[in-house]
mmCIF file of the N, C-alpha and C atoms, coordinates in Angstrom:
data_MODEL
# 
_entry.id   MODEL 
# 
loop_
_atom_site.group_PDB 
_atom_site.id 
_atom_site.type_symbol 
_atom_site.label_atom_id 
_atom_site.label_alt_id 
_atom_site.label_comp_id 
_atom_site.label_asym_id 
_atom_site.label_entity_id 
_atom_site.label_seq_id 
_atom_site.pdbx_PDB_ins_code 
_atom_site.Cartn_x 
_atom_site.Cartn_y 
_atom_site.Cartn_z 
_atom_site.occupancy 
_atom_site.B_iso_or_equiv 
_atom_site.pdbx_formal_charge 
_atom_site.auth_seq_id 
_atom_site.auth_comp_id 
_atom_site.auth_asym_id 
_atom_site.auth_atom_id 
_atom_site.pdbx_PDB_model_num 
ATOM 1   N N  . MET A 1 1  ? 0.823   -1.198 0.000   1.00 0.00 ? 1  MET A N  1 
ATOM 2   C CA . MET A 1 1  ? 0.000   0.000  0.000   1.00 0.00 ? 1  MET A CA 1 
ATOM 3   C C  . MET A 1 1  ? 0.867   1.262  0.000   1.00 0.00 ? 1  MET A C  1 
ATOM 4   N N  . LEU A 1 2  ? 1.940   1.228  0.773   1.00 0.00 ? 2  LEU A N  1 
ATOM 5   C CA . LEU A 1 2  ? 2.848   2.369  0.822   1.00 0.00 ? 2  LEU A CA 1 
ATOM 6   C C  . LEU A 1 2  ? 3.467   2.625  -0.547  1.00 0.00 ? 2  LEU A C  1 
ATOM 7   N N  . LYS A 1 3  ? 3.751   1.553  -1.252  1.00 0.00 ? 3  LYS A N  1 
ATOM 8   C CA . LYS A 1 3  ? 4.325   1.676  -2.588  1.00 0.00 ? 3  LYS A CA 1 
ATOM 9   C C  . LYS A 1 3  ? 3.337   2.369  -3.535  1.00 0.00 ? 3  LYS A C  1 
ATOM 10  N N  . THR A 1 4  ? 2.056   2.039  -3.386  1.00 0.00 ? 4  THR A N  1 
ATOM 11  C CA . THR A 1 4  ? 1.026   2.657  -4.212  1.00 0.00 ? 4  THR A CA 1 
ATOM 12  C C  . THR A 1 4  ? 0.969   4.161  -3.977  1.00 0.00 ? 4  THR A C  1 
ATOM 13  N N  . TRP A 1 5  ? 1.043   4.569  -2.709  1.00 0.00 ? 5  TRP A N  1 
ATOM 14  C CA . TRP A 1 5  ? 1.013   6.009  -2.399  1.00 0.00 ? 5  TRP A CA 1 
ATOM 15  C C  . TRP A 1 5  ? 2.236   6.716  -2.964  1.00 0.00 ? 5  TRP A C  1 
ATOM 16  N N  . LYS A 1 6  ? 3.388   6.092  -2.847  1.00 0.00 ? 6  LYS A N  1 
ATOM 17  C CA . LYS A 1 6  ? 4.601   6.696  -3.384  1.00 0.00 ? 6  LYS A CA 1 
ATOM 18  C C  . LYS A 1 6  ? 4.491   6.884  -4.896  1.00 0.00 ? 6  LYS A C  1 
ATOM 19  N N  . GLU A 1 7  ? 3.959   5.869  -5.574  1.00 0.00 ? 7  GLU A N  1 
ATOM 20  C CA . GLU A 1 7  ? 3.775   5.972  -7.025  1.00 0.00 ? 7  GLU A CA 1 
ATOM 21  C C  . GLU A 1 7  ? 2.780   7.073  -7.372  1.00 0.00 ? 7  GLU A C  1 
ATOM 22  N N  . PHE A 1 8  ? 1.714   7.181  -6.582  1.00 0.00 ? 8  PHE A N  1 
ATOM 23  C CA . PHE A 1 8  ? 0.713   8.215  -6.833  1.00 0.00 ? 8  PHE A CA 1 
ATOM 24  C C  . PHE A 1 8  ? 1.341   9.601  -6.741  1.00 0.00 ? 8  PHE A C  1 
ATOM 25  N N  . TRP A 1 9  ? 2.139   9.838  -5.692  1.00 0.00 ? 9  TRP A N  1 
ATOM 26  C CA . TRP A 1 9  ? 2.761   11.146 -5.524  1.00 0.00 ? 9  TRP A CA 1 
ATOM 27  C C  . TRP A 1 9  ? 3.766   11.434 -6.630  1.00 0.00 ? 9  TRP A C  1 
ATOM 28  N N  . LYS A 1 10 ? 4.453   10.398 -7.111  1.00 0.00 ? 10 LYS A N  1 
ATOM 29  C CA . LYS A 1 10 ? 5.417   10.612 -8.189  1.00 0.00 ? 10 LYS A CA 1 
ATOM 30  C C  . LYS A 1 10 ? 4.719   10.905 -9.514  1.00 0.00 ? 10 LYS A C  1 
ATOM 31  N N  . GLU A 1 11 ? 3.555   10.312 -9.752  1.00 0.00 ? 11 GLU A N  1 
ATOM 32  C CA . GLU A 1 11 ? 2.833   10.505 -11.006 1.00 0.00 ? 11 GLU A CA 1 
ATOM 33  C C  . GLU A 1 11 ? 2.254   11.905 -11.134 1.00 0.00 ? 11 GLU A C  1 
ATOM 34  N N  . GLU A 1 12 ? 1.804   12.457 -10.033 1.00 0.00 ? 12 GLU A N  1 
ATOM 35  C CA . GLU A 1 12 ? 1.150   13.758 -10.085 1.00 0.00 ? 12 GLU A CA 1 
ATOM 36  C C  . GLU A 1 12 ? 2.179   14.858 -10.309 1.00 0.00 ? 12 GLU A C  1 
ATOM 37  N N  . ASP A 1 13 ? 1.832   15.791 -11.180 1.00 0.00 ? 13 ASP A N  1 
ATOM 38  C CA . ASP A 1 13 ? 2.734   16.903 -11.468 1.00 0.00 ? 13 ASP A CA 1 
ATOM 39  C C  . ASP A 1 13 ? 2.653   17.998 -10.412 1.00 0.00 ? 13 ASP A C  1 
ATOM 40  N N  . GLY A 1 14 ? 1.617   17.985 -9.632  1.00 0.00 ? 14 GLY A N  1 
ATOM 41  C CA . GLY A 1 14 ? 1.432   19.029 -8.637  1.00 0.00 ? 14 GLY A CA 1 
ATOM 42  C C  . GLY A 1 14 ? 0.334   19.979 -9.074  1.00 0.00 ? 14 GLY A C  1 
ATOM 43  N N  . MET A 1 15 ? 0.005   20.875 -8.178  1.00 0.00 ? 15 MET A N  1 
ATOM 44  C CA . MET A 1 15 ? -1.068  21.828 -8.465  1.00 0.00 ? 15 MET A CA 1 
ATOM 45  C C  . MET A 1 15 ? -0.514  23.052 -9.172  1.00 0.00 ? 15 MET A C  1 
ATOM 46  N N  . GLY A 1 16 ? -1.318  23.544 -10.066 1.00 0.00 ? 16 GLY A N  1 
ATOM 47  C CA . GLY A 1 16 ? -0.950  24.766 -10.745 1.00 0.00 ? 16 GLY A CA 1 
ATOM 48  C C  . GLY A 1 16 ? -1.460  25.975 -9.990  1.00 0.00 ? 16 GLY A C  1 
ATOM 49  N N  . THR A 1 17 ? -1.063  27.127 -10.459 1.00 0.00 ? 17 THR A N  1 
ATOM 50  C CA . THR A 1 17 ? -1.456  28.370 -9.818  1.00 0.00 ? 17 THR A CA 1 
ATOM 51  C C  . THR A 1 17 ? -2.969  28.558 -9.850  1.00 0.00 ? 17 THR A C  1 
ATOM 52  N N  . VAL A 1 18 ? -3.595  28.181 -10.942 1.00 0.00 ? 18 VAL A N  1 
ATOM 53  C CA . VAL A 1 18 ? -5.039  28.364 -11.079 1.00 0.00 ? 18 VAL A CA 1 
ATOM 54  C C  . VAL A 1 18 ? -5.784  27.543 -10.036 1.00 0.00 ? 18 VAL A C  1 
ATOM 55  N N  . GLU A 1 19 ? -5.366  26.304 -9.824  1.00 0.00 ? 19 GLU A N  1 
ATOM 56  C CA . GLU A 1 19 ? -6.034  25.456 -8.836  1.00 0.00 ? 19 GLU A CA 1 
ATOM 57  C C  . GLU A 1 19 ? -5.893  26.031 -7.436  1.00 0.00 ? 19 GLU A C  1 
ATOM 58  N N  . ILE A 1 20 ? -4.700  26.504 -7.102  1.00 0.00 ? 20 ILE A N  1 
ATOM 59  C CA . ILE A 1 20 ? -4.472  27.079 -5.778  1.00 0.00 ? 20 ILE A CA 1 
ATOM 60  C C  . ILE A 1 20 ? -5.336  28.316 -5.575  1.00 0.00 ? 20 ILE A C  1 
ATOM 61  N N  . ILE A 1 21 ? -5.407  29.177 -6.593  1.00 0.00 ? 21 ILE A N  1 
ATOM 62  C CA . ILE A 1 21 ? -6.229  30.383 -6.497  1.00 0.00 ? 21 ILE A CA 1 
ATOM 63  C C  . ILE A 1 21 ? -7.697  30.007 -6.335  1.00 0.00 ? 21 ILE A C  1 
ATOM 64  N N  . LEU A 1 22 ? -8.164  29.004 -7.063  1.00 0.00 ? 22 LEU A N  1 
ATOM 65  C CA . LEU A 1 22 ? -9.560  28.573 -6.933  1.00 0.00 ? 22 LEU A CA 1 
ATOM 66  C C  . LEU A 1 22 ? -9.850  28.029 -5.538  1.00 0.00 ? 22 LEU A C  1 
ATOM 67  N N  . ILE A 1 23 ? -8.939  27.268 -4.985  1.00 0.00 ? 23 ILE A N  1 
ATOM 68  C CA . ILE A 1 23 ? -9.129  26.744 -3.632  1.00 0.00 ? 23 ILE A CA 1 
ATOM 69  C C  . ILE A 1 23 ? -9.199  27.890 -2.626  1.00 0.00 ? 23 ILE A C  1 
ATOM 70  N N  . ILE A 1 24 ? -8.323  28.864 -2.763  1.00 0.00 ? 24 ILE A N  1 
ATOM 71  C CA . ILE A 1 24 ? -8.332  30.012 -1.854  1.00 0.00 ? 24 ILE A CA 1 
ATOM 72  C C  . ILE A 1 24 ? -9.629  30.781 -1.983  1.00 0.00 ? 24 ILE A C  1 
ATOM 73  N N  . VAL A 1 25 ? -10.107 30.999 -3.200  1.00 0.00 ? 25 VAL A N  1 
ATOM 74  C CA . VAL A 1 25 ? -11.365 31.720 -3.416  1.00 0.00 ? 25 VAL A CA 1 
ATOM 75  C C  . VAL A 1 25 ? -12.530 30.975 -2.777  1.00 0.00 ? 25 VAL A C  1 
ATOM 76  N N  . VAL A 1 26 ? -12.566 29.670 -2.929  1.00 0.00 ? 26 VAL A N  1 
ATOM 77  C CA . VAL A 1 26 ? -13.644 28.875 -2.330  1.00 0.00 ? 26 VAL A CA 1 
ATOM 78  C C  . VAL A 1 26 ? -13.591 28.966 -0.809  1.00 0.00 ? 26 VAL A C  1 
ATOM 79  N N  . LEU A 1 27 ? -12.399 28.846 -0.233  1.00 0.00 ? 27 LEU A N  1 
ATOM 80  C CA . LEU A 1 27 ? -12.272 28.936 1.226   1.00 0.00 ? 27 LEU A CA 1 
ATOM 81  C C  . LEU A 1 27 ? -12.693 30.302 1.753   1.00 0.00 ? 27 LEU A C  1 
ATOM 82  N N  . ILE A 1 28 ? -12.276 31.357 1.082   1.00 0.00 ? 28 ILE A N  1 
ATOM 83  C CA . ILE A 1 28 ? -12.660 32.707 1.507   1.00 0.00 ? 28 ILE A CA 1 
ATOM 84  C C  . ILE A 1 28 ? -14.166 32.884 1.388   1.00 0.00 ? 28 ILE A C  1 
ATOM 85  N N  . SER A 1 29 ? -14.751 32.368 0.325   1.00 0.00 ? 29 SER A N  1 
ATOM 86  C CA . SER A 1 29 ? -16.201 32.464 0.148   1.00 0.00 ? 29 SER A CA 1 
ATOM 87  C C  . SER A 1 29 ? -16.943 31.738 1.264   1.00 0.00 ? 29 SER A C  1 
ATOM 88  N N  . LEU A 1 30 ? -16.480 30.553 1.608   1.00 0.00 ? 30 LEU A N  1 
ATOM 89  C CA . LEU A 1 30 ? -17.117 29.789 2.688   1.00 0.00 ? 30 LEU A CA 1 
ATOM 90  C C  . LEU A 1 30 ? -17.015 30.525 4.014   1.00 0.00 ? 30 LEU A C  1 
ATOM 91  N N  . VAL A 1 31 ? -15.870 31.126 4.279   1.00 0.00 ? 31 VAL A N  1 
ATOM 92  C CA . VAL A 1 31 ? -15.708 31.888 5.516   1.00 0.00 ? 31 VAL A CA 1 
ATOM 93  C C  . VAL A 1 31 ? -16.660 33.073 5.531   1.00 0.00 ? 31 VAL A C  1 
ATOM 94  N N  . MET A 1 32 ? -16.799 33.754 4.409   1.00 0.00 ? 32 MET A N  1 
ATOM 95  C CA . MET A 1 32 ? -17.695 34.906 4.344   1.00 0.00 ? 32 MET A CA 1 
ATOM 96  C C  . MET A 1 32 ? -19.153 34.484 4.531   1.00 0.00 ? 32 MET A C  1 
ATOM 97  N N  . ILE A 1 33 ? -19.525 33.367 3.947   1.00 0.00 ? 33 ILE A N  1 
ATOM 98  C CA . ILE A 1 33 ? -20.908 32.895 4.041   1.00 0.00 ? 33 ILE A CA 1 
ATOM 99  C C  . ILE A 1 33 ? -21.235 32.469 5.468   1.00 0.00 ? 33 ILE A C  1 
ATOM 100 N N  . PHE A 1 34 ? -20.324 31.748 6.102   1.00 0.00 ? 34 PHE A N  1 
ATOM 101 C CA . PHE A 1 34 ? -20.589 31.187 7.426   1.00 0.00 ? 34 PHE A CA 1 
ATOM 102 C C  . PHE A 1 34 ? -19.885 31.943 8.543   1.00 0.00 ? 34 PHE A C  1 
ATOM 103 N N  . LYS A 1 35 ? -19.607 33.228 8.339   1.00 0.00 ? 35 LYS A N  1 
ATOM 104 C CA . LYS A 1 35 ? -18.848 34.012 9.309   1.00 0.00 ? 35 LYS A CA 1 
ATOM 105 C C  . LYS A 1 35 ? -19.523 34.034 10.677  1.00 0.00 ? 35 LYS A C  1 
ATOM 106 N N  . GLU A 1 36 ? -20.824 34.312 10.720  1.00 0.00 ? 36 GLU A N  1 
ATOM 107 C CA . GLU A 1 36 ? -21.527 34.375 12.003  1.00 0.00 ? 36 GLU A CA 1 
ATOM 108 C C  . GLU A 1 36 ? -21.487 33.044 12.729  1.00 0.00 ? 36 GLU A C  1 
ATOM 109 N N  . GLN A 1 37 ? -21.780 31.977 12.006  1.00 0.00 ? 37 GLN A N  1 
ATOM 110 C CA . GLN A 1 37 ? -21.795 30.657 12.625  1.00 0.00 ? 37 GLN A CA 1 
ATOM 111 C C  . GLN A 1 37 ? -20.402 30.277 13.137  1.00 0.00 ? 37 GLN A C  1 
ATOM 112 N N  . LEU A 1 38 ? -19.371 30.585 12.347  1.00 0.00 ? 38 LEU A N  1 
ATOM 113 C CA . LEU A 1 38 ? -18.013 30.266 12.770  1.00 0.00 ? 38 LEU A CA 1 
ATOM 114 C C  . LEU A 1 38 ? -17.613 31.075 14.004  1.00 0.00 ? 38 LEU A C  1 
ATOM 115 N N  . THR A 1 39 ? -18.006 32.345 14.034  1.00 0.00 ? 39 THR A N  1 
ATOM 116 C CA . THR A 1 39 ? -17.691 33.188 15.180  1.00 0.00 ? 39 THR A CA 1 
ATOM 117 C C  . THR A 1 39 ? -18.358 32.655 16.437  1.00 0.00 ? 39 THR A C  1 
ATOM 118 N N  . LYS A 1 40 ? -19.628 32.302 16.338  1.00 0.00 ? 40 LYS A N  1 
ATOM 119 C CA . LYS A 1 40 ? -20.345 31.753 17.493  1.00 0.00 ? 40 LYS A CA 1 
ATOM 120 C C  . LYS A 1 40 ? -19.713 30.446 17.958  1.00 0.00 ? 40 LYS A C  1 
ATOM 121 N N  . LEU A 1 41 ? -19.346 29.597 17.012  1.00 0.00 ? 41 LEU A N  1 
ATOM 122 C CA . LEU A 1 41 ? -18.733 28.319 17.350  1.00 0.00 ? 41 LEU A CA 1 
ATOM 123 C C  . LEU A 1 41 ? -17.413 28.518 18.091  1.00 0.00 ? 41 LEU A C  1 
ATOM 124 N N  . VAL A 1 42 ? -16.564 29.384 17.574  1.00 0.00 ? 42 VAL A N  1 
ATOM 125 C CA . VAL A 1 42 ? -15.261 29.635 18.193  1.00 0.00 ? 42 VAL A CA 1 
ATOM 126 C C  . VAL A 1 42 ? -15.446 30.248 19.585  1.00 0.00 ? 42 VAL A C  1 
ATOM 127 N N  . GLU A 1 43 ? -16.383 31.186 19.718  1.00 0.00 ? 43 GLU A N  1 
ATOM 128 C CA . GLU A 1 43 ? -16.629 31.803 21.016  1.00 0.00 ? 43 GLU A CA 1 
ATOM 129 C C  . GLU A 1 43 ? -17.106 30.769 22.033  1.00 0.00 ? 43 GLU A C  1 
ATOM 130 N N  . SER A 1 44 ? -18.007 29.885 21.624  1.00 0.00 ? 44 SER A N  1 
ATOM 131 C CA . SER A 1 44 ? -18.499 28.875 22.559  1.00 0.00 ? 44 SER A CA 1 
ATOM 132 C C  . SER A 1 44 ? -17.395 27.900 22.957  1.00 0.00 ? 44 SER A C  1 
ATOM 133 N N  . ILE A 1 45 ? -16.531 27.572 22.017  1.00 0.00 ? 45 ILE A N  1 
ATOM 134 C CA . ILE A 1 45 ? -15.410 26.676 22.332  1.00 0.00 ? 45 ILE A CA 1 
ATOM 135 C C  . ILE A 1 45 ? -14.483 27.335 23.349  1.00 0.00 ? 45 ILE A C  1 
ATOM 136 N N  . PHE A 1 46 ? -14.166 28.615 23.152  1.00 0.00 ? 46 PHE A N  1 
ATOM 137 C CA . PHE A 1 46 ? -13.285 29.296 24.086  1.00 0.00 ? 46 PHE A CA 1 
ATOM 138 C C  . PHE A 1 46 ? -13.938 29.461 25.457  1.00 0.00 ? 46 PHE A C  1 
ATOM 139 N N  . GLU A 1 47 ? -15.247 29.684 25.496  1.00 0.00 ? 47 GLU A N  1 
ATOM 140 C CA . GLU A 1 47 ? -15.946 29.771 26.782  1.00 0.00 ? 47 GLU A CA 1 
ATOM 141 C C  . GLU A 1 47 ? -15.834 28.444 27.535  1.00 0.00 ? 47 GLU A C  1 
ATOM 142 N N  . LYS A 1 48 ? -16.002 27.337 26.828  1.00 0.00 ? 48 LYS A N  1 
ATOM 143 C CA . LYS A 1 48 ? -15.887 26.025 27.460  1.00 0.00 ? 48 LYS A CA 1 
ATOM 144 C C  . LYS A 1 48 ? -14.460 25.787 27.960  1.00 0.00 ? 48 LYS A C  1 
ATOM 145 N N  . ILE A 1 49 ? -13.487 26.208 27.178  1.00 0.00 ? 49 ILE A N  1 
ATOM 146 C CA . ILE A 1 49 ? -12.091 26.042 27.586  1.00 0.00 ? 49 ILE A CA 1 
ATOM 147 C C  . ILE A 1 49 ? -11.814 26.827 28.855  1.00 0.00 ? 49 ILE A C  1 
ATOM 148 N N  . VAL A 1 50 ? -12.299 28.064 28.911  1.00 0.00 ? 50 VAL A N  1 
ATOM 149 C CA . VAL A 1 50 ? -12.082 28.895 30.089  1.00 0.00 ? 50 VAL A CA 1 
ATOM 150 C C  . VAL A 1 50 ? -12.764 28.292 31.304  1.00 0.00 ? 50 VAL A C  1 
ATOM 151 N N  . LYS A 1 51 ? -13.995 27.820 31.150  1.00 0.00 ? 51 LYS A N  1 
ATOM 152 C CA . LYS A 1 51 ? -14.708 27.206 32.260  1.00 0.00 ? 51 LYS A CA 1 
ATOM 153 C C  . LYS A 1 51 ? -13.990 25.961 32.754  1.00 0.00 ? 51 LYS A C  1 
ATOM 154 N N  . GLN A 1 52 ? -13.504 25.145 31.838  1.00 0.00 ? 52 GLN A N  1 
ATOM 155 C CA . GLN A 1 52 ? -12.797 23.930 32.231  1.00 0.00 ? 52 GLN A CA 1 
ATOM 156 C C  . GLN A 1 52 ? -11.451 24.272 32.876  1.00 0.00 ? 52 GLN A C  1 
ATOM 157 N N  . ALA A 1 53 ? -10.801 25.309 32.407  1.00 0.00 ? 53 ALA A N  1 
ATOM 158 C CA . ALA A 1 53 ? -9.520  25.709 32.989  1.00 0.00 ? 53 ALA A CA 1 
ATOM 159 C C  . ALA A 1 53 ? -9.703  26.232 34.405  1.00 0.00 ? 53 ALA A C  1 
ATOM 160 N N  . ASN A 1 54 ? -10.821 26.895 34.676  1.00 0.00 ? 54 ASN A N  1 
ATOM 161 C CA . ASN A 1 54 ? -11.085 27.412 36.016  1.00 0.00 ? 54 ASN A CA 1 
ATOM 162 C C  . ASN A 1 54 ? -11.349 26.282 37.006  1.00 0.00 ? 54 ASN A C  1 
ATOM 163 N N  . LYS A 1 55 ? -11.798 25.141 36.533  1.00 0.00 ? 55 LYS A N  1 
ATOM 164 C CA . LYS A 1 55 ? -12.077 24.000 37.415  1.00 0.00 ? 55 LYS A CA 1 
ATOM 165 C C  . LYS A 1 55 ? -10.782 23.326 37.875  1.00 0.00 ? 55 LYS A C  1 
ATOM 166 N N  . ILE A 1 56 ? -9.741  23.491 37.103  1.00 0.00 ? 56 ILE A N  1 
ATOM 167 C CA . ILE A 1 56 ? -8.483  22.803 37.425  1.00 0.00 ? 56 ILE A CA 1 
ATOM 168 C C  . ILE A 1 56 ? -7.783  23.473 38.562  1.00 0.00 ? 56 ILE A C  1 
# 
């Protein structure tokens, strides 16, 4: 199986600039669309971390 992965990586030429730019655009778009939800999620996670840290 390891040999198969090595062959796969050798066969691929790598990503071009266009693919990288498209991936970045998609990620930025997703962040913009779900900004509120992501902010709430991160805030709730940090609140839980702080509460758990205070118990220690």
